[in-house]
N, C-alpha and C positions, 0 to 999 in steps of 0.2 A: 411602465414595467420596471421592476427592480433590476439591478445589475446581476443578481443571482438568477432571476428569471430569464434574462437575456443570455446568460451563460448556458442555462439548461436548454433554451431554444437552439443555440448554436450547436451544442453537442448532439441534440436530437436531429437537427437538420443535416449535419455532416454524417452521423451514424446511419441515417436512413437514406442518404443521398447517393450520389454516384461514386463508384469505387475509385476513380482517378483522384478525386479530392481526398478520400480517406488515405490513399496510398501516399499522398504528399504530406498530409497533416499528421498522421499517426507516428512516423519516425521523429518528427520535430517535437511532438508532445511527449513521447517516450524519452527523448534525450533531455528535455527540460525537467522531467521528473527525476531522472538519474542525476542531473546537475543539482537539483534541490537537495537530494540525499548527500551528495558530495559537499555542498555548501554547509549543511548542518554539521557534518563531520569537521570540516575546516574551521567553522566558527567555534566549535567546541574546543578545538586545540588552541585557537587564539585566546579564547576565554580562560582556559586553564593557565596559559602563560601570562596573560594580562593580570589575572587576579592571583597569580602565584599559588594555584590550587595544588595540593599534594598529589603525587602519583599514587593511585590506589591499586590494590591487588597485586603486590609484588610477588606473592606466593606462586610457585610454579604450577600448583594445582589450579589456581585461578586462571592462569594462562591456558591450561588444558581446557577448562570449562568455557573460556571465551572462544577458543578455537572450535569447540564442539557446537557452541551456539551459532557461530558464523557458518559452519557447515550445515547445520540443521536449518537455519534461516534461509540460506541459499538454496538448499534442496527444496524446501516448502514453496518458496517463490517460483523456482524453476518448474517444479511439477505442476503447479497451478497454471503457469503460462502454457505448458504443453497441453493441458486440458482445454484451454481456449483455442490453441492452434488446431487441435483435432477437429473442431467444429468451424474452422475457417474464421477465427477472430483473433484479436490481439488484446493485451492487457490495457491498451489505451482506450479510454471511453469514446474517442472519435471513430474507432474501428473495432467495435465490440463483436462478439460472436452473434450470429443471427438469431440464436435461440438461447434460452436460459440454460446454464450449465449447472447441474446439480449432482454430478458424479465426482469421484476422486475426493480431493480435500474439500470440495464444495458441498459434500454431504454433511460436513461437520461445521463449517463456518462459511459465511457469505463472502469474506474477503481474505482468503488464505495467502494471496500474494502479499498483501499489505502486512498481514500477521508475520509472514516470513521476513519482511524488511524490518519490522520492529525487533524481532529476535536477532537478526543480523546486526542491527545498530547497537543493541545491548552487548552483543559479543565483541564488536569492534571496540566499544567503550571499555570493556574489561581488558582486552588485549593491549590497547593503547594506554590503559591506566587513567583514562579521562573521566574525572568526576563529573565535569559538566556535560559530557556526552551521555553518560548514564542517567544523571539525575536532573538535567535541565533540557538539553536539546532533544533527546529521544522522547521524553514526555511531551515536549512542545510539538514534535513531529507527529506523535500519536494524536494530540488534540487537534492539530491542523487537519489530519486525515479524517478524524471523526466528523469534524465540522463539514468538510468538503463532501464526504460520503452522504451525510444526512441531508444537507441543504442543496446539493447539486446532483450527485450521481443517482441517489435513490429516487428522487422525483422524476429524473429522466428515464430511469429503468421502469418505473410505474407507467409512465406515459408510453414507452415503447413496448413493454412486455405485458402490461395490464395486470389482471387479477392473478395470473400465474406467479408473477414476481411478488405481489403482496402476500400471497399464501406462503411462499418460500421465505420471505423476510420475517413473517410472523413465527415460523417454526424453527428458524436457523439463526444462531447467534452471529453477531457481526464479525468478531475476531477470534474469540476463544471458545473451543468446544466445551460443552457442559456449563456454559455461563447461564445465569438465570435468564430465562426467556420471558417475554411479555405475557 
């Protein structure tokens, strides 16, 4: 079995297993994800300095736009988490909601939390004036998330939720509303 297959099995086993295990693993996995976001931001600042990249968007209106993106991204991620908590789940794949959530922002996209984080990262990039965060590290973060969602989370969701998830996946874009669907 491949490493990806083993990871899918682990997530499925924990997600459908006893709540005590989920209670221990979920906060650790959540903290690791937040640490990954912080690492991408830190690496971008180091790259900007190392490669002597220019500070972009010095315009005050750009700062306002960046702050608006940060607020909107944080709001979207937060409201998405609230919809998971309402049905007794968390955003961490090890402790997911017991049923498919298709209300709120999930009516429009399958991964609104992650979409919110993408928007948040772009906003932070604008506010910090970080060329590498906007044009290198955020796109890398997006690519990493697309790979992880396609290769790990979606197969686990199909295994756990079955045809209901397949139908939802087929009619709902991954990150951006009104994106061309299959």
